[in-house]
Backbone bond lengths (Angstrom), bond angles and torsions (degrees), N, CA, C in turn:
res aa  C-N    CA-C-N  psi(-1)  N-CA   C-N-CA  omega(-1)  CA-C   N-CA-C  phi
1 M - - - 1.479 - - 1.529 109.27 -
2 R 1.346 115.69 131.10 1.469 120.53 -179.25 1.529 110.81 -77.46
3 D 1.323 115.71 146.84 1.463 121.64 178.65 1.526 110.02 -88.55
4 L 1.325 115.54 63.56 1.469 119.91 178.41 1.524 109.18 -72.31
5 K 1.330 117.25 127.56 1.454 121.32 178.48 1.528 110.11 -77.00
6 V 1.322 114.80 151.46 1.467 120.60 -178.45 1.529 109.34 -115.48
7 L 1.332 115.63 119.89 1.461 122.67 177.69 1.528 108.42 -104.52
8 G 1.310 117.45 114.74 1.455 121.62 177.81 1.513 110.56 -87.46
9 V 1.322 116.88 130.24 1.465 122.38 177.74 1.522 107.90 -119.47
10 T 1.320 116.16 120.04 1.455 120.32 -177.71 1.527 110.14 -133.60
11 G 1.319 115.80 169.74 1.457 120.95 -178.59 1.517 109.75 154.79
12 G 1.294 116.24 162.29 1.452 121.26 -178.31 1.518 113.30 -75.44
13 T 1.323 115.43 173.24 1.457 120.31 179.87 1.530 110.75 -62.63
14 A 1.330 115.43 142.26 1.472 123.79 176.08 1.520 113.24 66.96
15 T 1.331 117.37 24.65 1.472 119.81 173.77 1.519 111.40 -91.76
16 G 1.326 117.77 -17.93 1.457 121.71 -178.15 1.519 113.05 103.31
17 K 1.319 116.55 15.49 1.464 121.30 -178.30 1.537 112.11 -57.79
18 T 1.321 116.29 -40.99 1.472 120.51 -178.96 1.515 111.16 -65.36
19 V 1.318 117.15 -37.27 1.463 121.17 178.20 1.528 109.78 -65.43
20 V 1.318 116.69 -42.09 1.461 121.01 177.41 1.530 110.22 -59.40
21 C 1.316 117.17 -44.49 1.466 121.07 -179.62 1.516 111.19 -65.12
22 R 1.330 116.99 -34.72 1.464 120.33 177.19 1.529 110.24 -64.61
23 M 1.322 116.39 -39.24 1.462 120.34 177.86 1.535 111.03 -66.92
24 L 1.318 116.35 -36.87 1.459 120.16 177.95 1.522 111.61 -69.41
25 R 1.332 116.46 -32.27 1.467 120.37 175.64 1.527 110.03 -61.50
26 D 1.323 116.14 -38.10 1.471 120.63 178.55 1.519 112.46 -66.42
27 K 1.325 116.44 -18.47 1.466 121.08 179.11 1.535 111.95 -93.72
28 G 1.319 116.39 6.08 1.452 119.99 178.93 1.509 114.52 101.18
29 G 1.345 116.91 10.44 1.448 120.33 178.71 1.526 111.52 -81.22
30 K 1.315 116.03 137.56 1.475 121.28 173.93 1.516 107.17 -94.24
31 V 1.321 117.13 111.45 1.466 121.84 -171.40 1.525 110.97 -90.12
32 I 1.317 114.99 129.08 1.457 121.61 170.99 1.524 106.38 -108.14
33 D 1.313 116.38 109.87 1.467 123.24 -176.78 1.530 108.93 -89.88
34 A 1.321 116.84 107.37 1.470 120.83 -176.49 1.518 111.46 -62.53
35 D 1.334 118.51 -31.84 1.467 120.67 178.31 1.525 110.81 -64.53
36 L 1.329 117.03 -42.14 1.458 120.22 179.35 1.520 110.89 -68.82
37 V 1.333 115.94 -37.13 1.461 119.89 176.03 1.525 109.26 -62.78
38 A 1.336 116.19 -43.73 1.467 120.63 -179.95 1.520 111.01 -61.49
39 K 1.320 117.32 -43.41 1.463 120.96 179.88 1.534 110.72 -60.32
40 K 1.329 115.69 -38.43 1.461 119.34 179.15 1.520 111.11 -65.30
41 T 1.332 117.31 -39.84 1.475 119.84 -179.94 1.526 111.19 -69.10
42 E 1.363 116.86 -24.52 1.459 121.08 -177.24 1.530 113.25 -88.14
43 M 1.320 116.56 -9.62 1.464 119.65 179.86 1.520 110.93 -70.93
44 C 1.321 115.87 157.48 1.468 120.03 177.84 1.524 109.49 -55.18
45 G 1.316 116.08 123.18 1.455 120.63 -175.24 1.506 113.34 94.47
46 G 1.347 117.29 -11.04 1.460 121.28 178.74 1.513 111.59 -73.64
47 S 1.323 116.00 163.77 1.468 120.54 -172.33 1.524 113.76 -66.45
48 A 1.347 118.61 -25.56 1.464 120.80 -177.60 1.524 113.34 -100.68
49 Y 1.326 116.92 -6.80 1.470 122.76 -171.29 1.527 112.98 -54.41
50 E 1.328 116.84 -55.19 1.462 120.37 -174.43 1.528 111.88 -64.75
51 E 1.329 117.13 -38.15 1.475 120.55 -179.97 1.518 111.39 -64.27
52 I 1.329 115.88 -39.25 1.464 120.12 -179.83 1.524 110.50 -65.83
53 I 1.325 116.89 -44.07 1.467 120.59 179.39 1.528 110.43 -64.51
54 E 1.325 115.84 -40.05 1.465 119.45 179.18 1.522 110.99 -60.81
55 R 1.326 116.76 -36.73 1.470 120.43 -178.70 1.525 112.27 -80.32
56 F 1.329 118.82 -39.99 1.472 120.70 -170.69 1.533 114.37 -108.93
57 G 1.319 117.31 -8.54 1.449 119.20 176.43 1.522 113.84 89.66
58 E 1.325 116.32 161.75 1.458 121.75 -176.89 1.529 113.04 -74.64
59 E 1.317 117.33 -8.01 1.465 119.13 178.78 1.531 112.53 -68.45
60 I 1.332 117.35 -12.21 1.472 119.80 178.24 1.532 110.94 -87.08
61 L 1.341 118.15 -0.96 1.457 121.35 -178.26 1.529 111.25 -88.96
62 D 1.346 115.34 150.19 1.458 119.73 174.33 1.522 109.42 -92.90
63 A 1.321 116.89 -171.18 1.463 120.83 -175.89 1.524 112.93 -64.65
64 D 1.327 116.47 -23.71 1.471 120.85 179.67 1.524 111.82 -94.64
65 R 1.326 115.97 9.12 1.467 123.14 -178.77 1.526 112.99 64.50
66 E 1.311 115.40 25.10 1.465 120.63 169.46 1.517 107.89 -92.64
67 I 1.315 116.69 153.62 1.461 120.64 178.53 1.528 109.54 -71.03
68 D 1.302 115.94 123.94 1.461 121.96 177.07 1.530 107.29 -82.29
69 R 1.334 116.54 105.91 1.463 120.84 -173.93 1.530 111.39 -66.23
70 G 1.331 116.91 -25.94 1.452 119.90 176.33 1.517 111.22 -67.24
71 K 1.329 116.15 -45.41 1.465 120.22 177.82 1.528 111.03 -64.89
72 L 1.325 115.84 -43.73 1.464 119.51 -179.80 1.524 110.75 -64.93
73 G 1.322 115.76 -41.50 1.469 119.65 177.99 1.514 112.14 -62.42
74 G 1.326 116.19 -38.73 1.464 119.85 178.03 1.514 112.85 -61.15
75 I 1.324 116.40 -28.63 1.469 120.80 177.34 1.520 111.41 -78.89
76 V 1.341 115.73 -53.76 1.476 118.85 -169.72 1.524 113.32 -74.02
77 F 1.330 118.26 -29.61 1.460 118.74 -179.15 1.534 112.29 -79.90
78 N 1.319 116.05 -1.72 1.459 120.12 174.33 1.520 111.82 -114.74
79 D 1.314 116.95 5.37 1.467 121.46 -176.49 1.521 109.10 -146.57
80 P 1.344 118.26 99.13 1.469 121.22 -177.38 1.527 113.50 -55.49
81 A 1.317 117.78 -36.24 1.467 120.58 179.89 1.526 110.54 -67.18
82 A 1.325 116.40 -40.78 1.466 120.75 178.17 1.524 110.83 -64.85
83 L 1.329 116.62 -38.99 1.473 120.73 178.12 1.522 110.87 -63.93
84 R 1.325 116.46 -41.38 1.466 119.60 177.71 1.521 111.17 -63.42
85 D 1.318 116.30 -39.87 1.463 119.93 179.41 1.529 110.73 -64.45
86 L 1.325 116.32 -44.16 1.457 120.05 -179.89 1.525 110.65 -62.62
87 N 1.328 116.00 -45.79 1.462 120.03 -179.47 1.529 111.38 -61.37
88 A 1.317 116.11 -40.68 1.467 120.11 -179.27 1.530 110.63 -62.79
89 I 1.334 116.66 -39.59 1.458 120.27 179.34 1.534 111.22 -67.21
90 V 1.325 115.19 -49.87 1.461 119.88 -172.81 1.528 111.87 -71.96
91 H 1.331 116.67 -40.02 1.464 119.83 -173.15 1.517 113.78 -58.74
92 K 1.332 116.88 -39.54 1.462 118.46 -176.34 1.524 111.11 -66.20
93 H 1.335 116.42 -33.70 1.460 119.93 178.52 1.530 111.32 -76.78
94 V 1.324 116.35 -37.99 1.460 120.53 178.18 1.521 110.40 -64.98
95 S 1.319 117.04 -40.21 1.458 121.49 -179.87 1.518 111.90 -58.07
96 V 1.321 116.22 -45.01 1.469 120.52 179.47 1.526 110.76 -60.39
97 E 1.337 116.77 -44.15 1.459 120.99 -177.99 1.531 111.53 -69.21
98 I 1.324 117.79 -39.57 1.463 120.60 178.12 1.518 110.57 -60.17
99 K 1.320 116.66 -47.19 1.468 119.72 -179.01 1.531 111.32 -64.76
100 R 1.323 116.32 -35.47 1.465 119.79 177.87 1.519 110.44 -63.82
101 R 1.338 116.81 -43.01 1.472 120.33 -178.64 1.526 111.29 -69.64
102 V 1.321 117.99 -40.11 1.468 120.03 177.60 1.528 109.70 -58.99
103 R 1.314 116.55 -45.54 1.469 120.67 178.57 1.530 110.81 -62.00
104 E 1.325 116.08 -42.00 1.470 120.64 -179.71 1.522 111.24 -61.43
105 Y 1.347 117.23 -44.21 1.458 120.49 -178.30 1.527 111.21 -69.02
106 R 1.314 116.90 -35.69 1.461 119.35 178.65 1.530 111.92 -68.81
107 E 1.312 115.55 -28.52 1.470 120.06 178.59 1.524 112.09 -86.45
108 S 1.335 117.03 -8.82 1.453 121.89 -176.67 1.537 111.11 -74.02
109 D 1.327 115.64 151.49 1.474 121.81 174.52 1.520 111.72 -92.98
110 D 1.327 117.14 6.85 1.463 121.58 -177.71 1.533 109.28 -74.89
111 L 1.326 116.00 102.70 1.465 120.78 -176.26 1.527 112.75 -76.90
112 S 1.335 117.67 -5.57 1.470 119.10 175.95 1.528 110.60 -73.84
113 I 1.335 116.76 -17.55 1.465 120.72 176.27 1.517 108.67 -83.49
114 R 1.333 116.99 109.87 1.459 121.12 -176.67 1.531 112.30 -96.05
115 F 1.335 116.23 -25.85 1.460 122.19 177.64 1.516 107.37 -164.05
116 I 1.313 117.53 170.51 1.463 122.77 -178.21 1.522 109.37 -113.66
117 V 1.320 116.60 139.29 1.461 122.51 178.14 1.525 109.08 -116.40
118 L 1.324 117.11 126.71 1.462 121.57 172.61 1.524 108.50 -100.89
119 D 1.322 116.19 111.64 1.464 122.70 177.53 1.524 107.07 -92.82
120 V 1.335 115.92 97.81 1.466 121.15 -170.49 1.530 110.63 -128.66
121 P 1.347 118.85 114.93 1.466 120.19 -179.30 1.521 114.06 -73.18
122 I 1.338 116.54 -29.87 1.462 120.39 -179.23 1.524 108.85 -122.25
123 P 1.327 117.43 100.45 1.472 119.49 -177.17 1.527 112.02 -69.56
124 I 1.316 115.56 129.25 1.457 121.70 179.36 1.520 108.91 -129.49
125 E 1.311 116.30 160.75 1.461 120.42 -176.71 1.521 111.33 -63.53
126 D 1.329 116.72 -52.50 1.455 121.94 -174.05 1.519 110.36 -84.04
127 G 1.324 116.77 107.79 1.451 120.18 179.48 1.522 113.83 103.68
128 F 1.330 117.88 -7.38 1.463 119.71 176.64 1.527 110.21 -131.78
129 F 1.327 117.30 -72.55 1.467 119.51 -178.51 1.535 111.54 -59.79
130 D 1.330 117.10 -36.91 1.460 119.48 -178.10 1.527 112.52 -83.43
131 T 1.329 116.89 1.23 1.464 121.20 -177.28 1.518 112.73 -116.12
132 C 1.337 117.32 -30.65 1.468 121.65 -174.74 1.526 112.38 -81.34
133 D 1.338 114.09 143.76 1.463 120.23 171.66 1.530 110.56 -89.06
134 Y 1.320 116.07 -24.46 1.470 121.52 -174.73 1.514 107.22 -155.91
135 I 1.331 117.81 146.06 1.467 121.00 -175.96 1.523 111.02 -128.16
136 W 1.331 115.69 131.04 1.452 122.37 171.11 1.524 108.80 -107.66
137 A 1.328 116.76 140.70 1.464 122.35 170.82 1.522 107.99 -114.19
138 V 1.322 116.39 125.37 1.469 121.53 177.20 1.523 107.40 -98.71
139 T 1.324 116.79 124.40 1.455 121.04 -176.73 1.531 110.83 -129.67
140 A 1.322 115.80 164.58 1.465 122.36 175.27 1.517 107.55 -161.88
141 N 1.304 116.03 153.77 1.449 122.10 176.26 1.522 109.98 -54.80
142 N 1.336 115.98 139.78 1.467 119.44 -175.91 1.525 113.48 -62.18
143 D 1.335 117.68 -32.81 1.464 119.67 178.21 1.529 110.50 -63.02
144 I 1.333 116.01 -40.17 1.459 120.45 177.65 1.519 110.26 -65.68
145 R 1.325 116.22 -42.06 1.459 120.98 -179.38 1.527 111.47 -63.69
146 V 1.324 116.73 -40.59 1.465 120.66 179.15 1.526 109.80 -59.84
147 G 1.326 116.22 -45.69 1.465 119.86 179.42 1.518 112.04 -62.13
148 R 1.316 116.06 -43.77 1.472 119.84 178.94 1.518 110.81 -62.03
149 L 1.324 116.60 -42.84 1.459 121.43 -176.06 1.529 110.99 -68.70
150 M 1.333 116.76 -39.36 1.465 120.26 178.16 1.528 110.81 -61.33
151 R 1.336 116.41 -42.63 1.461 119.84 -179.37 1.528 111.03 -70.15
152 R 1.323 116.73 -41.25 1.460 120.80 -174.82 1.523 112.45 -70.51
153 M 1.331 117.45 -39.47 1.463 121.18 -173.42 1.526 113.08 -107.32
154 N 1.342 115.78 -4.04 1.472 120.69 -178.47 1.524 110.85 55.82
155 I 1.343 115.08 50.71 1.462 120.76 -179.41 1.535 108.69 -119.12
156 T 1.319 115.53 170.53 1.451 120.64 -179.23 1.532 111.05 -77.34
157 E 1.314 115.22 163.90 1.465 119.74 177.43 1.526 110.77 -60.92
158 E 1.334 116.14 -39.98 1.465 120.59 179.80 1.528 111.39 -61.73
159 E 1.324 116.35 -43.52 1.464 120.38 -179.76 1.522 110.65 -66.42
160 A 1.325 116.75 -40.20 1.468 120.74 178.65 1.529 110.39 -62.90
161 E 1.321 116.32 -44.11 1.463 120.34 179.41 1.527 111.27 -63.67
162 R 1.332 116.29 -37.49 1.465 120.71 -179.82 1.533 110.60 -66.45
163 R 1.316 116.87 -40.45 1.466 120.10 179.26 1.519 110.77 -66.07
164 I 1.304 117.54 -40.66 1.466 121.08 179.71 1.524 110.29 -68.26
165 A 1.330 116.32 -40.35 1.471 120.64 -178.79 1.527 111.88 -65.79
166 A 1.337 117.27 -23.54 1.462 120.98 -179.07 1.531 111.93 -77.90
167 Q 1.341 116.61 -9.13 1.457 120.98 -177.77 1.526 111.26 -104.38
168 W 1.321 115.19 178.82 1.462 120.13 174.77 1.524 109.56 -63.08
169 T 1.326 115.98 157.23 1.462 120.43 173.62 1.522 109.35 -80.99
170 N 1.323 115.84 164.16 1.463 120.29 175.79 1.520 111.06 -56.86
171 R 1.316 116.62 -40.55 1.461 120.32 -179.20 1.524 111.24 -63.28
172 E 1.322 116.51 -41.24 1.470 120.10 -179.96 1.527 110.78 -63.56
173 Y 1.332 116.18 -40.11 1.468 118.75 176.49 1.528 110.37 -64.59
174 A 1.316 116.84 -45.69 1.460 120.71 -177.35 1.515 112.25 -61.94
175 E 1.326 116.51 -35.10 1.457 120.46 -176.30 1.524 113.56 -68.07
176 I 1.335 117.68 -25.52 1.464 119.39 -178.21 1.531 111.97 -96.68
177 A 1.344 115.89 1.79 1.471 119.68 -174.33 1.519 112.01 -103.75
178 D 1.326 115.22 156.46 1.465 121.47 171.75 1.522 110.10 -80.64
179 C 1.322 116.44 -21.90 1.458 121.25 -176.17 1.526 109.45 -152.34
180 E 1.340 117.20 137.65 1.467 121.91 176.76 1.522 109.09 -109.94
181 L 1.325 116.33 127.40 1.450 121.75 175.50 1.534 108.09 -106.87
182 V 1.322 116.88 111.50 1.454 121.24 -179.58 1.528 108.76 -89.51
183 N 1.320 116.83 113.69 1.455 122.71 -174.55 1.521 110.25 -107.33
184 E 1.319 115.91 86.44 1.472 120.58 -179.16 1.516 112.03 -127.00
185 G 1.332 117.37 6.57 1.459 120.98 -179.77 1.512 111.56 -114.62
186 S 1.319 115.17 -144.72 1.460 121.43 -178.65 1.525 110.92 -83.15
187 V 1.328 115.66 168.82 1.456 120.25 175.71 1.520 110.13 -62.57
188 N 1.319 116.69 -36.02 1.470 120.38 178.57 1.530 110.70 -65.23
189 D 1.331 116.86 -39.31 1.465 120.34 176.12 1.530 110.35 -60.65
190 L 1.320 115.09 -42.79 1.464 119.86 179.72 1.524 110.92 -64.74
191 K 1.315 117.49 -40.68 1.461 121.08 179.95 1.531 110.91 -61.49
192 K 1.319 116.87 -42.15 1.466 120.09 178.38 1.525 110.28 -61.78
193 L 1.313 116.26 -40.90 1.466 120.82 179.89 1.526 110.15 -65.88
194 V 1.332 116.70 -44.17 1.463 120.61 178.71 1.525 110.50 -62.50
195 D 1.320 117.36 -43.12 1.470 120.76 179.05 1.529 110.86 -59.07
196 F 1.330 116.06 -44.88 1.464 120.84 -178.55 1.520 111.44 -64.56
197 E 1.338 115.98 -48.83 1.465 119.65 -176.75 1.527 111.92 -71.38
198 F 1.328 116.80 -28.36 1.455 118.26 177.23 1.522 110.93 -67.06
199 R 1.316 117.18 -38.34 1.467 119.39 176.63 1.516 110.84 -60.75
200 R 1.331 116.03 -39.52 1.465 120.07 177.50 1.527 111.06 -64.93
201 F 1.322 115.94 -43.65 1.468 120.87 178.79 1.533 110.58 -59.87
202 A 1.330 115.77 -47.27 1.462 119.85 -178.33 1.517 110.87 -63.55
203 D 1.319 116.89 -40.18 1.475 120.42 179.29 1.521 111.30 -65.71
204 Q 1.329 116.36 -46.85 1.464 119.99 -175.83 1.520 111.90 -67.26
205 C 1.326 116.58 -31.37 1.462 120.28 179.53 1.512 112.88 -88.29
206 G 1.337 116.21 -4.75 1.468 119.52 -179.27 1.518 112.73 63.06
207 M 1.325 116.26 34.56 1.452 120.17 -174.50 1.515 113.14 -63.54
208 Y 1.314 117.06 -33.87 1.468 118.87 -172.94 1.516 112.24 -117.99
209 N 1.332 116.48 23.75 1.469 120.49 177.01 1.531 110.35 -74.69
């Protein structure tokens, strides 16, 4: 089994976390996107599907009996208790799948995989903190994030602010990270920052010794 290092990348919505992970993929990182894993567990037949319906009711289903993420989001982003319940259900299933994939990549003979990236919006102990060798937090001023979110999702300023307020603050993300990447400039500015911090990550983990 190869000793592939795991770099955890976390941060709130519209901070640019996905862009950072795309840049890391270009450096040979194998990205595990926790959001995509979560969506798979929530699909009809997925491991979290029945639990979610039991908690939120069949009114969140569409005509094909798939979970309508818009309807579910409308519930949880207006109810902190409901959001906690949803996260608790999904996280345990996502954690199992993340650990399975990390093990699979470490056992793989694919030498193009130089390290593993966990793209995780909500850092949790099981499947993130206990799996990562190093953690980056991507942050940005909330005003910038609101603008990005409004353009990306075609939602109102109020809705964008509500979604951001339902998540951790930038400070909370920064406090659990080994490194904070502040993404408030251009994509080129972000790339320079990622290049610099990646060299530090590789050095500290002894990746190329």
